[in-house]
N, C-alpha and C positions, 0 to 999 in steps of 0.2 A: 467720248464723255458725253453724257446726256445733259441737255440744257433744261433743267427742271423749271426755270423761270418762264419758259415759253408755254408750259402746261397750264391750261385754263383751270384745272383743279388746284394747282398751286396758287395761281393768281386769286382765285375766289377764296382760297384759304386765308390769304393775306387780308382780303376785305372782311372776312369773318373776324379775324383778330382785331381789326380796327373798331368794328361795331361792338365787339365784346368788351373792349376797353371803355368805350363810350357808355355802355350799360353799367359797367363797374362803378362809374362815377355817380350813378343814380342811387347806389346802395349805401346804407349807413356805414360809417367808418368802423364800427365794431365788427363788420364783416370782412375786414382787411385780410384776415387769415382763414376765412371760411369760404363763403360762396364767391367772393371776389377773386380770391386766389385760385379756386378750383375752376371757375369760368375762364379766367385768363390762361391758365395752363392747358386746359382742354382745347380751347380755341387755337392756341399756338401749336399744339400737338398735331393738328390736322396738316398744316403746311410743312411742318418739320418732318413728319413721316413721309409725305409725298417726296420731299427733297432727298431725304436719306435713302428711301427706297429706290430712287432713280440711280443711285450710285451702285446698286447691286448688279452683279453679273448675271445671276439666274432669274428667270421669270418667277420662279417659286418664291425667292427671297423678296423680290419687288412686290409681289402679290401680298405677302405677309405684312409689309409696311403699309400698303394701301388698306388692308383690313384694319390695322391699328388706327389709321387716319379715319376710317369709317366709324370705328368704335368711338373715337373721340368726338366725332360729329354727333353721335347719338347722346353722348354725355352732355355736350353743349345744349342739345335740344331738351334734355331732361332738366338741366339747370334753369333754363328759361321758364319751364313750367313751374318750378319751385319759386322762382323770383315772382312770377305772376300770382301764384297762390299765396305765398307767405307775405310778400311785401306789397301786394296789390298794385304792382307796377304793370300798367297796361297802356303802353304808348306805342307810337309809330316805330320807334327804334327797335323795340322787342319784336314787332311784326316783321320788320325788315330783316332782322337777323334770323328769325325763324324761316323766312322765305329763302334766304341765302343758304341756310343749313339744308333745307329740303333739296334745293338745286344741287348743292355739293354732294349730298348723299346719292342722288340719281347719277351724277357724273362719275363719282367714284365707282359705283357698282357697274356702270357701263364700261368704264376703263378697265376694271378687273376682268370683265367678261372678254373684252377684246384682247387683253394680255394673255388670257388662257387659250385663245383660239389660234 
């Protein structure tokens, strides 16, 4: 059994979730079922898919879950752009999350390459 909690990509995914929830608090309450919901679900999807993929027996299946995690990271990145553009939120928290997302994307891509070799 693989211990996904030891994976840095999973740990960073948890950091992303916490920062995303902090950003959700900055948004208007009418966004409860809109951007807030989408941001929290996309952020959570990153670490969830890393964890679920680690349970798969084949590298191909594992790789597919990592691809989904990567896609979710791009979704979070896009939502951050929307928040900045629509709500004019431009603070350190957004920049921190954007930096975490960039790091996570690089690590996921690297991990997928190593998995396939």
